[in-house]
C-alpha positions in Angstrom: -0.7 87.1 15.1 -0.3 83.5 13.9 -1.4 82.4 10.3 -1.8 79.2 8.3 -1.3 79.9 4.7 -3.4 78.0 2.5 -1.7 76.3 -0.7 -3.5 79.0 -3.0 -1.4 81.8 -1.3 1.8 80.0 -1.5 1.5 79.0 -5.1 1.2 82.4 -6.3 4.7 83.9 -6.0 4.2 87.7 -5.5 1.1 86.9 -2.5 3.6 84.4 -1.1 6.8 86.8 -1.4 4.6 89.5 0.1 3.1 87.7 3.1 6.5 86.2 4.0 8.2 89.5 3.8 5.7 91.4 5.8 5.7 88.5 8.4 9.5 89.0 9.0 8.8 92.7 9.8 5.3 92.6 11.7 6.4 89.2 13.8 3.6 87.1 12.3 4.0 83.5 12.9 3.4 81.6 9.8 2.2 77.8 10.0 1.5 75.1 7.1 1.9 71.4 6.6 3.6 68.8 4.3 0.1 68.5 2.8 -0.2 71.9 1.9 3.4 72.1 0.2 2.1 68.8 -1.5 -0.9 70.7 -3.0 1.4 73.5 -4.0 3.9 71.1 -5.8 0.9 69.7 -7.8 -0.3 73.0 -8.7 3.1 74.1 -9.9 3.9 70.5 -11.8 1.2 71.3 -14.0 3.1 74.2 -15.5 6.5 72.6 -16.4 9.7 71.1 -14.9 11.1 74.3 -14.4 8.4 75.2 -12.2 8.5 72.0 -10.4 12.2 72.3 -9.4 11.6 76.0 -8.1 8.9 75.0 -6.1 11.1 72.2 -4.6 13.7 74.9 -3.7 11.3 77.4 -2.5 9.9 74.7 -0.1 13.2 73.6 0.9 13.9 77.2 1.9 10.8 77.6 3.8 11.2 74.5 5.7 15.0 75.9 6.7 14.0 79.3 7.0 11.0 78.2 9.4 11.5 74.9 11.2 9.2 75.7 14.0 6.4 76.6 11.2 5.4 73.0 10.0 2.3 71.8 11.9 2.0 67.7 12.8 -0.3 65.4 14.0 -3.3 67.4 12.5 -5.4 64.7 11.3 -7.1 63.6 14.5 -9.0 67.0 14.5 -10.5 66.1 11.3 -13.2 63.8 12.1 -15.1 66.6 14.1 -14.7 69.3 11.3 -17.2 70.1 8.4 -16.4 72.6 5.5 -18.3 72.8 2.2 -15.2 71.4 0.6 -14.4 68.2 2.5 -10.8 68.6 0.6 -10.0 71.7 2.8 -10.7 70.1 6.1 -7.0 69.2 6.6 -6.1 73.2 6.4 -8.8 73.8 9.3 -7.4 71.1 11.1 -3.9 72.0 10.8 -5.2 75.6 11.8 -6.7 74.2 14.9 -3.7 71.9 15.9 -1.3 75.0 15.2 -3.2 77.4 16.9 -3.9 79.9 14.1 -5.7 83.1 14.4 -6.6 83.0 10.8 -6.3 81.0 7.7 -4.9 83.1 4.8 -6.6 81.9 1.4 -8.1 83.0 -1.6 -10.9 80.5 -1.2 -13.2 82.2 1.4 -16.3 80.4 0.5 -14.6 77.3 1.4 -13.9 78.4 4.5 -17.2 79.8 6.4 -16.5 82.0 9.4 -19.8 80.4 11.2 -17.5 77.2 11.1 -14.1 78.9 11.8 -15.6 81.0 14.6 -16.2 77.6 16.7 -12.3 77.4 16.8 -11.4 81.1 17.5 -10.3 81.2 13.7 -11.1 83.6 11.1 -10.5 83.3 7.3 -8.8 86.3 5.9 -7.7 87.1 2.1 -4.4 88.1 1.6 -5.7 91.2 -0.2 -7.4 92.2 3.1 -4.7 91.4 5.4 -2.1 93.3 3.2 -4.3 96.1 2.5 -5.0 96.9 6.5 -1.1 96.5 6.7 -0.5 99.1 4.2 -3.0 101.4 5.5 -0.8 101.6 8.5 2.6 101.0 7.1 2.5 102.0 3.3 6.3 102.3 3.0 6.9 99.0 4.4 4.5 97.4 1.8 5.5 99.6 -1.1 9.3 98.4 -0.5 8.5 94.8 -0.9 6.3 95.4 -3.7 8.9 97.5 -5.3 11.5 94.7 -4.7 9.3 91.9 -6.0 8.0 94.0 -9.1 11.8 94.7 -10.0 12.5 90.8 -9.8 9.5 89.9 -12.1 10.2 93.1 -14.5 13.9 91.5 -14.3 12.8 88.0 -15.7 9.7 89.1 -17.9 9.7 90.8 -21.4 6.6 92.5 -20.4 7.0 94.7 -17.9 4.4 95.8 -15.3 3.6 98.6 -12.9 2.7 98.2 -9.4 -0.7 98.5 -9.9 -0.8 95.9 -12.6 1.4 93.5 -10.6 -0.9 93.5 -7.8 -3.9 93.4 -9.6 -2.7 90.1 -11.6 -2.2 88.6 -8.4 -5.6 89.4 -7.0 -4.6 91.8 -4.8 -7.2 94.2 -5.9 -7.8 96.6 -2.8 -4.1 96.9 -2.2 -3.4 97.5 -6.3 -5.6 100.7 -5.8 -3.2 102.0 -3.1 -0.5 101.9 -5.9 -2.5 103.5 -8.6 
């Protein structure tokens, strides 16, 4: 399975870490573009300088760890595309050029299936993807969730449960499995 990760699933740490950890175990191929990374940078720059530095470090790690994941030369696809939000055309173009089976995004309404279907691609919310994976292999997902939770709780005064962490990350169906 080849998945294009939209910027909105790279920026929240919990979702990004879960997707990357699970992809390593399940042999999912992850792809992205420099433009998607730039959207991630802009979103984190709005927080503070520490978030900006953290984002740069995480992008460098992803580029190093996944050197074949960067999609280039996708702009040629854009003129033939239609999406409700023109600012997302580069994402679909990269998914087409990178031969992705799915675009993983929190913004499904911006990627209507009737448009994606033309290219053999589907939009999938990370909650749906991770929930289905947890139904098949709960222990694998639970191990990653607990590891991410431990890191989160180590660095935050307000301790969260698995349920609250996943709920906060907008992974509602997955959070219910941890209730």
